[in-house]
Legacy VTK file of the C-alpha trace (Angstrom):
# vtk DataFile Version 3.0
C-alpha trace
ASCII
DATASET POLYDATA
POINTS 118 float
219.242 88.077 126.166
216.962 85.168 125.329
217.632 81.506 124.797
216.089 79.599 121.901
213.394 77.192 123.100
214.494 74.685 120.455
218.307 74.617 120.573
218.998 76.411 123.868
221.543 78.855 122.383
221.416 82.659 122.709
219.184 84.542 120.310
221.028 87.748 119.412
220.836 90.174 116.518
218.017 91.851 114.708
215.764 89.490 112.711
217.536 86.395 114.075
214.702 85.412 116.403
210.968 85.176 116.654
208.404 84.623 119.382
205.745 81.927 119.173
203.741 79.962 121.726
205.075 82.354 124.397
208.653 81.252 123.718
211.623 82.640 121.780
213.198 80.754 118.856
215.910 81.348 116.288
214.164 81.881 112.946
215.963 78.761 111.656
214.853 76.728 114.697
211.149 77.579 114.512
210.098 74.880 112.071
207.277 72.408 111.490
207.672 69.343 113.684
206.934 67.061 110.712
208.373 68.569 107.515
210.796 71.112 109.089
209.536 74.016 106.956
210.390 77.395 108.518
207.286 78.785 110.167
208.153 82.428 110.847
205.425 84.553 109.266
203.421 81.465 108.242
200.187 80.111 109.690
200.907 77.274 112.097
199.109 75.056 114.581
200.424 74.406 118.075
199.701 71.022 119.600
201.303 69.874 122.866
203.890 72.702 122.608
204.925 71.599 119.102
204.347 73.631 115.953
203.027 72.244 112.672
202.568 73.922 109.287
199.017 74.020 107.972
199.529 71.145 105.490
201.084 68.796 108.058
198.392 69.657 110.611
195.543 68.949 108.183
197.229 65.724 107.047
197.343 64.573 110.676
193.592 64.931 111.215
191.208 61.996 111.153
189.265 61.575 107.912
185.486 61.227 107.754
184.324 57.688 106.956
181.666 59.054 104.589
183.358 61.866 102.621
187.057 61.141 103.374
187.763 64.819 104.104
189.673 65.866 107.254
187.533 66.520 110.316
188.542 69.982 111.540
185.809 70.534 114.101
183.591 68.193 116.103
184.049 64.471 115.485
181.081 62.155 115.698
182.164 58.586 116.466
179.795 55.749 115.674
180.277 52.110 114.758
183.959 52.597 115.604
184.480 55.177 112.847
184.865 58.986 112.718
182.347 61.193 110.885
181.524 64.836 110.359
178.193 65.219 112.199
176.510 66.248 108.919
177.873 63.154 107.125
176.438 60.648 109.591
173.095 59.989 107.910
170.540 57.245 107.289
171.240 55.353 104.047
167.507 55.318 103.226
166.159 58.800 104.004
169.420 60.760 104.263
168.432 62.389 107.557
171.203 63.329 109.967
171.597 60.861 112.814
173.650 63.206 115.007
172.194 62.637 118.467
169.423 60.399 117.093
168.994 56.665 117.799
170.180 54.539 114.870
170.875 50.936 114.013
173.121 49.052 111.617
171.949 46.269 109.291
173.775 43.018 108.471
175.865 44.804 105.805
176.919 47.613 108.200
174.612 50.157 106.538
173.401 52.832 108.981
169.643 53.364 109.302
167.369 55.540 111.377
165.085 53.381 113.515
161.998 54.260 111.415
163.575 53.139 108.116
165.163 50.034 109.616
161.718 48.724 110.650
160.053 49.367 107.252
LINES 1 119
118 0 1 2 3 4 5 6 7 8 9 10 11 12 13 14 15 16 17 18 19 20 21 22 23 24 25 26 27 28 29 30 31 32 33 34 35 36 37 38 39 40 41 42 43 44 45 46 47 48 49 50 51 52 53 54 55 56 57 58 59 60 61 62 63 64 65 66 67 68 69 70 71 72 73 74 75 76 77 78 79 80 81 82 83 84 85 86 87 88 89 90 91 92 93 94 95 96 97 98 99 100 101 102 103 104 105 106 107 108 109 110 111 112 113 114 115 116 117
């Protein structure tokens, strides 16, 4: 006998339960934390012991300040904003500034040091 990690009631009967995140749930109880879509058999993301459907997870991610797309991997933070590392580039030459010294002009445009001093 197992108890549902969500509601605490017994999980009995074939196809009435599922296992996820090393816990047992009723099929009806294993839902997205945000939209409450049933997750059994669906891709999901676990964050802090809570499950999210793919759409809700992607919607929760920070968006790149250059391209506005969700940042799913490494976030580069500069000038108080999030970027994909490949999107953080000099406005003049277009070179990536990931790990490279840069500066910002009076209009908040990002420049590599070489182009800023031209």
